[in-house]
Steps between C-alpha positions, in 0.01 A plus 500: 500500500618848418390799707363764259345757733449533872329728753444471872190280456550343161728357241493390139698192411574343161547127446689445173445125518121537479499845335269627775482811712391482864356811662492479878332789678392474862330163524408488130695288250427539129669302225521654152669462170667824388201618291261445792731700727500785245118487481470501881743794519296697243181420693647620832644814338161581344323517838411843632555406862391842632156436349467173691636645824219759491237258368578235764549746786188380683556132423535241774805360318837591647647478151376790287614373160392161364713358219354238269748217462348356185221285634135589532433621853864450606666814630771592740473811706770757564525823694622819335858446622495134392370601157781753454756241611356246254532756220863558602565126500351468151740759357758219518743762624435458873793340678529370854810544703737210451338177607701198592323202355553177685381153425178406675521183700192297423487355852444853639185565294163430660197462276132483595 
């Protein structure tokens, strides 16, 4: 895996073996091919988030902006600051401070 872009709460990784891009943001994981990532980036960049902040001001949802992830009735919600961070991540120019990547020991992983 190659690290393409990274912010405090997200990262975009590329797997050359499978020619796939993995977008990890908060607790959301999305897998794309490059064209799908471009389409998702255009979609996010087309959103007038100020409109939705005002429109959803009285909503019970804590997340003011709902992003469609490509499936009918499937959305993930973000706050204004999360939305701006996601846009930064999608520029593919966001870089984390140096990370030391270590091998994960499988016996230390607990699954439900």
